[in-house]
C-alpha positions in Angstrom: 89.3 146.7 114.0 91.1 143.4 113.5 90.9 144.1 109.8 92.7 147.4 110.3 95.6 145.5 111.9 95.6 143.0 109.1 95.6 145.9 106.6 98.6 147.4 108.4 100.4 144.1 108.1 99.6 143.9 104.4 100.6 147.5 103.8 103.9 147.0 105.6 104.5 143.8 103.5 103.9 145.7 100.3 106.1 148.6 101.4 108.9 146.2 102.4 108.6 144.4 99.0 108.9 147.8 97.2 111.9 148.8 99.3 113.5 145.4 99.0 113.5 145.2 102.9 114.0 141.4 103.2 113.7 141.4 107.0 110.4 143.2 107.1 109.0 141.3 104.1 109.8 137.9 105.6 108.7 138.9 109.1 105.3 140.1 107.8 104.8 137.0 105.6 105.4 134.8 108.5 103.1 136.8 110.8 100.3 136.8 108.2 100.7 133.0 107.7 100.6 132.3 111.4 97.6 134.6 111.7 95.7 132.7 108.9 96.7 129.3 110.5 95.4 130.5 113.9 92.1 131.7 112.3 91.6 128.4 110.5 92.4 126.5 113.7 89.9 128.6 115.7 87.4 128.7 112.8 86.9 132.5 113.4 88.4 135.9 112.6 90.7 137.0 115.3 90.1 140.2 117.2 92.8 142.7 118.1 93.4 141.1 121.5 94.2 137.7 119.9 96.3 139.3 117.2 98.4 141.2 119.8 98.8 137.9 121.7 100.1 136.3 118.5 102.6 139.2 118.0 103.8 138.9 121.6 104.2 135.1 121.0 106.3 135.8 117.9 108.5 138.2 119.8 109.0 135.8 122.6 109.9 133.1 120.2 112.5 135.3 118.6 114.0 136.2 122.1 114.3 132.5 122.8 116.0 132.0 119.4 118.4 134.8 120.1 119.6 133.0 123.3 120.2 129.9 121.3 122.0 131.7 118.5 124.3 133.4 121.0 125.2 130.0 122.4 126.0 128.8 118.9 128.0 132.0 118.2 125.8 133.0 115.3 125.8 136.8 115.5 124.3 137.1 112.0 121.2 135.2 113.2 121.1 137.2 116.4 121.0 140.5 114.4 118.4 139.2 112.1 116.1 138.1 115.0 116.6 141.5 116.7 115.6 143.2 113.4 112.5 141.0 113.2 111.6 141.9 116.8 111.8 145.7 115.8 109.4 145.1 112.9 106.9 143.2 115.1 107.1 145.7 118.1 105.8 148.6 116.0 102.3 146.9 116.1 102.2 146.6 119.9 100.8 149.4 122.0 103.2 151.4 124.2 104.7 148.9 126.7 104.1 149.4 130.4 107.1 150.1 132.7 107.9 147.7 135.5 106.4 150.2 138.0 103.1 150.3 136.0 103.0 146.5 135.8 103.7 146.2 139.5 101.0 148.7 140.3 98.4 146.8 138.3 99.5 143.4 139.7 99.4 144.8 143.3 95.9 146.2 142.8 94.8 142.9 141.3 96.3 140.9 144.2 94.4 143.2 146.6 91.1 142.8 144.6 91.3 139.1 144.7 92.6 138.8 148.2 95.5 136.6 147.0 97.8 135.6 149.8 99.9 132.7 148.5 101.4 131.1 145.3 98.2 128.9 145.2 96.4 132.1 144.1 98.7 132.8 141.2 96.4 131.5 138.5 93.5 133.6 139.7 95.8 136.7 139.8 97.1 136.1 136.3 93.7 135.5 134.9 92.5 138.8 136.3 95.6 140.9 135.6 96.5 139.9 132.0 93.3 141.4 130.4 94.1 144.7 132.1 97.4 144.9 130.4 96.6 143.1 127.1 99.4 143.9 124.6 101.1 146.3 126.9 103.2 143.8 128.9 104.4 140.3 128.1 102.8 137.5 130.1 106.2 136.4 131.4 106.9 139.9 132.8 103.5 139.8 134.5 104.1 136.3 135.8 107.4 137.2 137.3 105.8 140.2 139.1 103.0 138.1 140.5 105.5 135.5 141.8 107.5 138.3 143.4 104.5 139.8 145.1 103.0 136.5 146.3 106.2 135.1 147.7 106.6 138.0 150.2 
């Protein structure tokens, strides 16, 4: 199935080139390059889970860039990064709401019997696979911290 995601990336790249959509073209080229680099580094073809993690990493990177661009008063770069995020988000599954994330994290905390921040790693390790691609790890982390600090 990883090939089908890669095919989607390539199809979007070709479509963007035909439509002269610079943002989509450049975003897909960068994503495909990073995907190939990661596969070479790991010496294996990536599965959908790893590809989704890469997409989330790319989105997170752009969010961080947006913050820096805002500080530098570069609205043009902010808008470009936001457009790139939209291109990348179309490959992610439907994102979970905060309530859904909280429910999964709460159930995981109960499963593990976590009681303090010392258990955070165990909770994250168990909760993230349940939400793979549907919630960014920083959102899950914030929810785990909130629940364990009570």
